C-alpha positions, 0 to 999 in steps of 0.5 A: 486663579484657584477655584473650587471643584464641584464636589460634595465634601460631606460624601468625601469625608464619610468615605475617608472615615470609612477608609480609616475604619473609624466610627462616627463616635471616634471621629466626633470626639476627635474633631470635638463635635457631637455625633448629631453634628457629624451626621449633619456635617456629612450631608453638607456640600461645603463646610468652614475652612477651619473645620476642614483643616481640622478634619484633614488633620484627624483623617490624615488626608489633604482635603484642601487639594480635594476641594480646590484646583487650578482654573486651567486644570484640564489645559495643563499645569499652571505653576503660578496657581500651584504656588498660590495653592501652597501659599493658601495652605501655609496661610491656613496653617498659620491661621490655625497656629494663631487660633491656638495661641489665642485660645492659650492666651485666653486660658492663661488670662482666665487662670491669672484672674482666678489666682488674683481672687485668692 
């Protein structure tokens, strides 16, 4: 079974922002949050998975593996857990694609409605 590590994700994100020599403003723009929202985010122990995936993309760092570890991490490698972790990553990627398609569909429907009113 996969379990979460006992970490403070905001602290790790802040460290990765600094390692990338990125300003808070640049980071905020890249993940579409306000600077105030970023400062609040950096104080959090945990965050939404979808947001974490977006942050992983922007900072080019795999936060999913930073947060999760196999239950028997200290007793040896359990390949079944690693495979499940990979499946979770694939699921997260699929969910992100679905979100983008839905967002695009909403945009197309809105434009179709606007064109009907012409």
